C-alpha positions, 0 to 999 in steps of 0.5 A: 545524513542520507542513506541509500536504502531499499523499500524494506530498509526504509521501513526499518529506518522509519520505525527506528526514527519514530521509536527514538522520538516517542517511547509510547511506540511498541512493536509486536508480531511473529518473529519480529524481535529475535529474528527481525521479521520474516523479511528482516523489516525489524532487524536490530530494533530489539537490540536497540529498544529492548524486548519490552518495546519489540515483542515476539508474539505467538502465531495468533493474528487475532491476539495480535490485533486484539492486544494492539487495539487494547494498547492503543486505547490506553496511551500506547502506539502499537505497530503490529506486523501481520507476517503476510497479508493472507494471514490477516483474516483471523484478525479482521473481527478485531480490526473491523468491529473494534479498531475501525469503529473506536472513535465513532463508538465512543463519540471521540472519547477514545481513538485508536492510534494503531498501525498494522503492517503486512507484506502483500502481493505476489512475485516471490514464488510463494504459496497463495496465502503468502501472495494475496492482494486483498486491499479492496476488502480493507479499503471498503471499511469505514474508519480504516486508512489503507496505505501502500508505498511504491518506493523507498522514499514513499515507504519512509514518509508514508509510514511516518505519517501512518504512525502519527495518525490518531486512527488505525492505518493498514500499511501494506508493503509490496514485498516483490519490490522490497529489495529491487530499488534503492533510493537516497533518503535523508532520515529527517523525520518528514512524513508524507501526507496520507490520502493523497496521490503522487504524480510520478510522470507528467503527460498529455495523452493518457493517464495511468493510475496504479499503486504498490509494486505495479508502479514499476511496470507502469513506469516501465510501460510509460517510458517505452511508450514515450519512445513512440511519442505517447506521453503518459501521465503516471499517478501513484495512488499511494493511499487507497483509503481515503482516495485522492480522487481530485488528483485523478480527475484533474489528470483525466480532464487533461488527457481524456483517457484512463488506464487503471493497473492493479495486481489484485483480481479485477472483480470488485477491485479498487480499479472499479471504484476509481473507474466509477468515480471518473465516470460519475464526475468526468464522463464528458471529459473522456474520449475513450472507455476506461480500461483496467489491467488487472489480475485474474478472478481466481486464487493466486496460482503457485509460482510456475503460473504466478507470472501469468496471473500478474499484469506485465509491462506489455499488457499495459502497453497493449491496453494503452494502445487500444485506448488511444485507438478508440475513436 
């Protein structure tokens, strides 16, 4: 049976589907039970699965992470929600020092089948701690997988893949596009692989690499550029750690030009890592310098200024044109 769902509903669909198949899966987080979460991602799940499997917690991110890690080492499969990505910092000691190192520390005796979900990014007129994009910080940690869907289809498939992974996965949900796009999804339980990019649009002139909510502006720019006769290849990174560099490199070898787009601040962002990898492995394939379109190196501003902070479609078009003009 197919469902027309937005990204938020795709998350809910994947959670419900997997919980029906596996009684070891438990959900925990702030307001996720009775209220269904601040964005209603877990709506109605407590009614179906009961309070022992869908648990409201105190406002204590450190406790949520520590409890989830303990559960994961003792046979359960917790899926924890951090209400906003900007609230994850109290949980980092547990995530970095314990979850990410559990398999290595115990020489494989214990694993940590844990998913931590968090809405992230700007665009909803919220304060700075509700609008941060610090995915590069998490991608830097060995032992963590970091996944970012950009559409309902990928949210459903990637979340299933994350839940079934034997190690900890950070699943970041771009809340700006939670409800903006609907797609037909068949609830068939088919997971998408982690650690792989998705080519959303074929092109021969230039490669555009992005992830999360910025895929929307990237595809819009590619469509407008096609009207000028410029054929962009658009790649959705999807899993920022591990990073599928081969798909990106293969595209750059074909097009010879690369623009990387992300909402997070430019300084030490994931775009820098992608650019460095391409420079190391495909420098002689490049016909122009690599360009980055990114947020400013400052705190996410309040809502009157957030649209100035985040890259837009015209920023991407301008960067593409400048890259193509380089000789």
